[in-house]
C-alpha positions in Angstrom: 46.4 -32.9 -16.3 46.9 -36.0 -14.5 47.4 -39.0 -16.2 48.3 -41.3 -13.0 46.2 -44.6 -13.4 43.1 -44.1 -10.9 40.0 -46.4 -10.3 37.8 -44.4 -12.5 40.3 -44.6 -15.2 40.6 -48.3 -14.7 37.0 -48.8 -15.0 36.5 -46.6 -17.9 39.1 -48.7 -20.0 37.5 -51.8 -19.0 34.1 -50.9 -20.0 34.9 -49.8 -23.2 37.1 -53.3 -23.6 33.9 -55.1 -22.7 31.7 -52.9 -24.9 34.2 -53.9 -27.9 34.3 -57.5 -27.1 31.0 -57.8 -27.1 30.1 -55.6 -30.2 31.1 -58.8 -32.6 28.7 -61.1 -31.1 26.0 -58.3 -31.1 26.6 -57.6 -34.8 26.6 -61.6 -35.6 23.4 -62.3 -33.5 21.7 -59.3 -35.2 22.7 -60.8 -38.6 20.7 -64.0 -37.2 23.9 -66.0 -37.3 24.3 -68.0 -34.3 27.2 -70.1 -35.5 30.2 -69.7 -33.9 32.5 -67.3 -35.8 35.9 -68.9 -37.5 37.2 -72.1 -38.1 39.5 -73.6 -35.3 36.8 -72.8 -32.4 34.8 -75.8 -34.1 37.5 -78.1 -33.5 38.2 -77.3 -29.9 34.7 -77.0 -29.1 33.8 -80.9 -30.4 36.7 -82.1 -28.4 35.6 -80.4 -25.2 32.0 -82.1 -25.8 33.7 -85.3 -26.3 35.5 -85.1 -22.9 32.4 -85.2 -21.2 31.7 -88.7 -22.1 35.3 -89.9 -22.2 38.8 -88.4 -23.0 39.8 -90.0 -26.4 42.9 -91.6 -27.0 42.1 -91.1 -31.0 40.2 -88.5 -33.0 37.6 -90.5 -35.0 36.5 -87.8 -36.9 39.2 -87.7 -39.1 39.4 -90.5 -41.6 41.8 -93.4 -40.4 41.8 -91.6 -37.5 44.8 -90.0 -35.4 46.0 -90.0 -32.1 44.8 -87.4 -29.8 47.0 -86.0 -27.0 45.0 -84.2 -24.2 46.2 -80.7 -23.7 45.1 -78.4 -20.9 42.6 -76.3 -22.8 40.4 -78.7 -23.8 40.3 -79.8 -20.3 39.1 -76.5 -19.3 36.7 -75.8 -22.1 35.0 -79.2 -21.0 34.7 -78.0 -17.8 33.2 -74.5 -18.8 30.8 -76.7 -20.9 29.6 -79.1 -18.2 28.8 -76.1 -16.1 27.5 -73.6 -18.4 26.6 -75.4 -21.7 26.9 -74.4 -25.4 26.9 -70.6 -24.4 30.4 -71.2 -22.9 32.1 -71.5 -26.1 30.7 -67.7 -26.9 31.2 -66.3 -23.3 34.4 -67.9 -21.9 37.0 -66.3 -24.5 35.4 -62.9 -23.4 35.9 -63.5 -19.6 39.1 -64.5 -20.6 40.1 -61.5 -22.4 38.4 -59.5 -19.6 40.9 -61.4 -17.2 44.0 -60.6 -19.3 43.2 -57.1 -18.7 43.0 -57.1 -15.0 46.1 -59.1 -14.8 47.9 -56.4 -17.3 47.1 -53.9 -14.6 48.8 -56.3 -12.0 52.0 -56.8 -13.9 52.2 -52.9 -14.5 52.3 -52.2 -10.9 54.3 -55.0 -10.1 56.9 -54.6 -12.6 57.0 -50.6 -11.5 56.0 -49.4 -15.1 55.7 -45.6 -14.4 52.3 -44.4 -13.4 51.9 -42.0 -16.3 52.4 -44.5 -18.7 50.0 -47.2 -17.2 46.6 -45.4 -18.5 48.2 -45.1 -21.9 49.1 -48.8 -21.9 45.7 -50.0 -21.0 44.2 -47.6 -23.3 46.6 -49.4 -26.3 45.8 -53.0 -25.2 42.1 -52.5 -24.5 42.1 -51.1 -28.3 43.9 -53.4 -29.9 42.5 -55.9 -32.7 44.4 -58.8 -31.4 42.7 -58.9 -28.0 39.4 -58.7 -29.6 40.3 -61.5 -31.8 40.8 -64.0 -29.1 38.0 -62.7 -27.0 35.8 -63.6 -29.9 37.1 -66.8 -31.1 36.9 -69.9 -28.7 40.8 -70.9 -29.1 43.3 -71.5 -26.9 45.1 -68.0 -26.9 43.2 -66.2 -24.6 43.7 -68.7 -22.0 47.3 -69.4 -22.3 47.9 -65.4 -22.4 46.1 -65.3 -19.1 48.3 -68.2 -18.0 51.7 -65.9 -19.0 50.5 -62.7 -17.6 49.4 -64.9 -14.4 52.7 -66.4 -14.1 54.6 -63.5 -15.0 53.0 -61.5 -12.3 53.5 -64.3 -9.5 57.0 -64.5 -10.1 57.6 -61.0 -8.4 55.7 -62.2 -5.1 55.9 -64.8 -2.4 53.8 -67.1 -4.4 56.5 -67.5 -7.2 56.3 -71.3 -6.9 53.0 -71.3 -8.8 54.4 -69.3 -11.7 56.5 -72.3 -12.4 53.0 -74.3 -12.7 51.7 -71.9 -15.0 54.5 -71.8 -17.2 54.4 -75.4 -17.4 51.2 -75.5 -18.3 51.3 -72.8 -21.2 54.2 -74.9 -22.7 51.8 -78.1 -23.1 50.0 -76.4 -25.8 53.1 -77.3 -28.3 56.6 -76.3 -29.6 55.7 -72.8 -30.2 54.4 -72.3 -26.9 57.8 -73.6 -25.4 60.0 -71.4 -27.1 57.6 -68.6 -26.1 57.8 -69.5 -22.5 61.6 -69.7 -22.6 62.0 -66.6 -24.2 59.4 -64.8 -21.9 61.5 -66.5 -18.6 64.6 -65.3 -19.7 63.5 -61.8 -20.6 62.1 -61.2 -17.4 64.8 -62.7 -15.8 67.6 -60.3 -17.3 65.4 -57.3 -16.4 64.7 -58.3 -13.1 67.5 -61.1 -12.1 67.5 -60.2 -8.4 63.8 -61.1 -7.8 63.0 -63.6 -9.9 63.9 -67.0 -9.0 61.4 -68.6 -11.1 64.0 -69.3 -13.7 65.9 -71.8 -11.7 62.9 -74.2 -11.5 60.8 -73.2 -14.7 63.5 -74.1 -17.3 64.1 -77.6 -15.9 60.7 -78.1 -15.9 59.8 -76.9 -19.4 62.9 -79.1 -20.7 61.4 -82.3 -19.0 58.2 -81.6 -20.9 60.2 -81.7 -24.3 60.7 -85.6 -23.6 57.3 -86.1 -24.0 54.8 -86.1 -26.7 53.2 -82.8 -27.4 49.4 -82.0 -28.7 48.8 -81.1 -32.1 47.0 -77.8 -32.6 45.7 -76.2 -35.5 47.7 -73.7 -37.2 46.6 -69.9 -38.0 45.6 -69.6 -41.6 48.4 -67.2 -42.2 47.8 -63.6 -43.7 50.4 -61.9 -46.1 50.6 -59.1 -43.6 50.3 -58.5 -39.7 48.1 -55.5 -39.9 44.7 -56.0 -39.4 43.5 -53.1 -41.4 45.0 -54.8 -44.7 42.9 -58.1 -43.7 44.9 -60.1 -41.3 42.6 -62.0 -38.6 45.7 -61.9 -35.8 47.4 -59.0 -36.1 48.2 -55.2 -34.8 46.4 -52.0 -35.9 48.3 -49.6 -38.2 48.1 -46.9 -35.6 49.5 -49.1 -32.8 52.6 -50.7 -35.1 53.5 -46.8 -35.6 53.3 -45.8 -32.1 55.0 -48.9 -31.1 57.9 -47.8 -33.5 57.9 -44.4 -31.4 57.9 -46.5 -28.4 60.9 -48.5 -29.2 63.0 -45.2 -30.4 62.3 -43.7 -27.1 63.0 -46.5 -25.0 66.5 -47.2 -27.2 68.5 -45.2 -24.8 68.1 -47.5 -22.3 69.7 -50.3 -24.1 72.7 -50.3 -22.6 71.1 -51.3 -19.2 68.5 -53.7 -20.4 70.7 -55.2 -23.6 69.8 -58.7 -23.4 66.1 -58.2 -22.5 65.9 -55.7 -25.4 66.9 -58.3 -27.8 65.1 -60.8 -26.5 62.0 -58.8 -26.7 63.0 -58.0 -30.3 63.4 -61.4 -31.5 59.7 -62.1 -30.1 58.4 -59.2 -32.0 60.4 -60.0 -35.1 58.9 -63.8 -35.0 55.7 -62.9 -35.0 55.3 -61.7 -38.1 56.6 -65.0 -39.3 54.9 -67.1 -36.8 51.5 -65.5 -36.3 50.4 -67.7 -33.5 52.8 -65.3 -31.5 50.6 -62.2 -32.1 47.9 -63.0 -29.5 51.0 -62.5 -26.9 53.4 -60.0 -28.7 50.3 -57.8 -28.7 51.1 -57.1 -24.8 54.6 -55.9 -26.2 53.3 -53.7 -28.8 50.5 -52.5 -26.8 52.9 -51.4 -24.1 55.3 -49.6 -26.6 52.4 -47.9 -28.1 51.3 -46.8 -24.6 54.8 -45.5 -23.9 54.9 -43.5 -26.9 50.9 -41.9 -26.1 52.4 -41.1 -22.5 55.2 -39.3 -23.8 53.1 -37.6 -26.0 50.9 -36.7 -23.5 53.3 -35.3 -20.9 55.4 -33.6 -23.4 55.0 -29.9 -23.0 53.4 -28.2 -26.0 52.9 -24.5 -26.7 49.5 -24.9 -27.5 47.7 -27.2 -25.1 44.8 -27.6 -27.5 47.1 -29.2 -30.1 48.3 -31.8 -27.5 44.8 -32.8 -27.1 43.8 -32.9 -30.5 46.7 -35.0 -31.3 45.8 -37.3 -28.3 42.2 -37.6 -29.6 43.0 -38.3 -33.1 45.2 -41.1 -32.0 42.6 -42.5 -29.8 40.0 -42.1 -32.6 42.6 -44.1 -35.0 42.8 -47.1 -32.4 39.1 -47.2 -31.8 37.6 -47.0 -35.4 40.5 -49.9 -36.5 39.0 -51.9 -33.8 35.6 -51.4 -34.6 36.5 -52.2 -38.2 38.1 -55.4 -36.9 35.0 -56.2 -35.0 33.1 -55.9 -38.1 35.3 -58.3 -39.9 35.0 -61.0 -37.2 31.2 -60.6 -36.9 31.1 -61.6 -40.6 33.7 -64.5 -40.5 32.1 -68.1 -41.9 30.1 -70.3 -41.3 26.4 -69.4 -41.8 23.5 -71.4 -40.8 23.1 -72.2 -44.3 26.3 -74.3 -44.4 25.0 -76.6 -41.5 21.9 -76.8 -43.5 23.4 -78.2 -46.4 25.1 -81.1 -44.3 21.9 -82.3 -42.9 22.4 -85.5 -44.9 23.4 -88.9 -43.7 26.3 -89.1 -42.0 29.2 -89.8 -44.1 32.9 -89.5 -44.9 33.1 -86.2 -46.7 35.8 -84.9 -49.2 36.1 -81.1 -49.1 38.9 -78.1 -48.7 40.4 -78.7 -45.1 38.9 -75.2 -44.5 35.5 -76.7 -44.1 36.7 -79.8 -42.3 35.9 -78.5 -38.6 32.4 -77.5 -39.4 31.8 -80.6 -41.4 33.4 -82.6 -38.3 31.1 -80.2 -35.9 28.0 -81.5 -38.1 28.6 -85.1 -37.3 30.4 -86.0 -40.2 33.9 -87.5 -40.8 36.6 -85.8 -43.4 39.9 -86.9 -44.9 41.9 -84.0 -44.2 41.7 -81.1 -41.8 43.8 -78.3 -40.8 45.7 -80.6 -38.6 46.5 -83.1 -41.3 49.6 -84.5 -42.2 51.6 -84.4 -45.8 50.9 -87.9 -47.0 46.6 -87.6 -47.2 47.0 -84.1 -48.7 48.9 -85.9 -51.5 46.0 -87.9 -52.2 43.4 -85.1 -51.5 45.4 -82.7 -54.8 45.4 -85.8 -56.9 41.5 -86.0 -56.3 40.6 -82.6 -56.6 42.8 -82.0 -60.3 42.5 -85.1 -61.9 40.1 -85.7 -65.1 40.4 -89.1 -65.3 37.2 -90.5 -63.8 38.5 -94.1 -63.3 41.8 -92.7 -61.4 39.5 -90.7 -59.6 37.0 -93.5 -58.2 39.9 -95.2 -57.0 41.3 -92.7 -55.0 37.7 -92.2 -53.5 37.1 -95.8 -52.8 40.6 -96.1 -51.3 39.8 -93.4 -48.8 36.5 -94.5 -48.1 35.0 -90.9 -49.4 31.0 -91.2 -49.6 30.2 -87.6 -50.1 31.8 -84.6 -51.9 31.7 -81.0 -51.0 32.2 -78.3 -53.0 31.5 -74.7 -52.6 31.4 -71.6 -54.9 34.5 -70.3 -52.9 36.3 -73.4 -53.9 35.3 -73.0 -57.6 36.6 -69.6 -57.2 40.3 -70.0 -56.0 40.2 -71.7 -53.1 41.0 -75.1 -54.9 40.3 -74.6 -58.8 41.3 -71.2 -60.5 37.9 -71.6 -62.3 34.6 -73.5 -62.4 34.9 -77.2 -64.7 38.4 -78.3 -63.8 39.1 -81.4 -61.9 36.6 -82.9 -59.3 34.5 -79.9 -59.9 34.1 -81.1 -63.7 33.9 -84.6 -63.4 30.6 -84.4 -60.6 28.4 -84.1 -63.5 29.3 -87.5 -64.3 25.9 -89.1 -63.0 27.1 -92.6 -62.9 29.3 -91.9 -60.3 28.0 -88.9 -58.4 24.6 -87.9 -57.3 23.7 -84.1 -56.0 21.7 -85.0 -52.7 22.1 -81.4 -51.2 22.2 -77.9 -52.5 21.9 -75.0 -50.1 23.2 -71.3 -51.3 26.3 -72.7 -53.2 26.9 -75.2 -50.8 26.9 -78.5 -52.9 27.0 -81.9 -51.6 27.6 -85.2 -54.2 27.1 -88.7 -52.8 29.5 -91.2 -54.2 27.8 -94.0 -55.9 
């Protein structure tokens, strides 16, 4: 059986990947929910729309405002919005994810990965939940991944100077990406130091960036697990993780030849379990290791050929069905149209849980906190949420210029309070201070008198 990468195989894998990337969008539209899935996309979409008029120096949608530092992703997204309108927020992530597949093929060939392993690595990547997540949610991860893959490919060509630019642009998205860029450059250099001149210029360039201010980006809402089958939004499938362990075991015999590069790679992988914003990038490593395990399984001599094919089919179906289940999870992510309908009120300053803040801001209101908020504001919010003293609560509300309060069923069942009639959820019943002005499907808004 021929396992070398052919044009037909590339086209077939690419079609499967695109179909899976479009599946969550199709399921969401089929459920009559045209709202973008997830929380973070609303922040990036709002900033991109603001840039159309003027690059803001402050984010005025957070009460008392905060400094806004421009980052390359917002410029890119604003350009796409200018050219294609709001549809770009849906389809640009899909296109970037597709480009990452093409760039992975280029990297596999430039770095001389054995041909019999290439199709299996591509299959593992095309069926990875992390690729699906960055291809559905409008976040910077697909954009930054494309920059990394392009830079790594260009570093081995006569256009290697462009790789410095791409690495530098990727680093402009915060300290996590600066650290990741260092590790990627060092790992690549240690593996191919004879043909990797980029390191001599890229690292000094990135060090210069550290002297300036870095943009604040929303942090990933951390899951207790990095496995999507157990509920992680950004993570690996259980089948890919197990196959990756097999791949590591098979490559370990070469550790003396590439010891330092192996250490860097393992460090990045281990860090991804603690800093889950790394997963969209470490997914490339996990997919490569899983693909190597599949390639070894496919090439190994079996006494009964049927058993080999059956084993590969089972593993393929495991990766596929895990991805389909994750696609369904992505399609069902909030918000819904009902949430935005509840916010069709006079523009105000709304206090709610930070998980809802970007949606509230997208509806034209200001919030006291959001996922980027610093600690001092959160202290005030906690006092308001858990206080049972109406006078103290009123003082804090007036101090922070709060005009409205949004409370959801989710907040009353564990997100904020362990039970109903606790803290602010109880105090809003005071008709002298609060007046309910909107109630749509368990989304309730009170006006502060």
